[in-house]
N, C-alpha and C positions, 0 to 999 in steps of 0.2 A: 504494500500500500504506500502510495505517495502522500505528500502533505495535502490535507483537505479531502482525503478519501477514507473510506471504511468499508469493510466487507459487509454484505447484506446479512440480515437476520435470516434464520431458516424460512424458506418460502419466498425470499426476495424482499422482505420488508426493510424499511429504512431504520438504521441503527439509532438515530436521534433526530429531533425535529430540524436541526440545521442542515441535514443532508437531504437535498431536494432534487438532485440530478441522478437519474438512474443510468447505469452503464452495463454494457455487455463486454466482458473481457474477450470473449471469443471473436466478436466482430470489431472490437475497438471503436464502438459507437456509443454515444450518450444521448439522453433524451430528457428534456425539461417538461414541466407540467403543462406548458402551453402547446406541446406537441400532441396531436390527436391520438397518437399511438401510445402515449404515456401509460395509460391504465392496462394496456395489453402486454407491455414489456415486463419480463421478470428480471429484476436487477441481480447481477452477480456482484457488483460493487456500486457504491454510492459516492457521489462527490458533493461538496458544499456548493460549488459554483461551476458553470461551464468552463471558466478559465482554469480551474483546478484540473478538470478532465483533459483539456487541451494541452496543458503543460506536460502531461505524461503520454501524449500521443493519441488520445481519443478524438474522434471527429463527430460532429452532430449527426444524428439520424435524420435523414430527409425523407 
């Protein structure tokens, strides 16, 4: 895990309220709450911000 990231809880849940960005380690993609796919994505890791995700090589899910 890099700065601003945390592994998901069992089932993909957010580990704390400040983690709002879901990410797939397999695809290196992240998703914010404003993305229509947010509720369908099962997070493998969570980030605090999109910048935290991008800093370690993740790209936005389009």
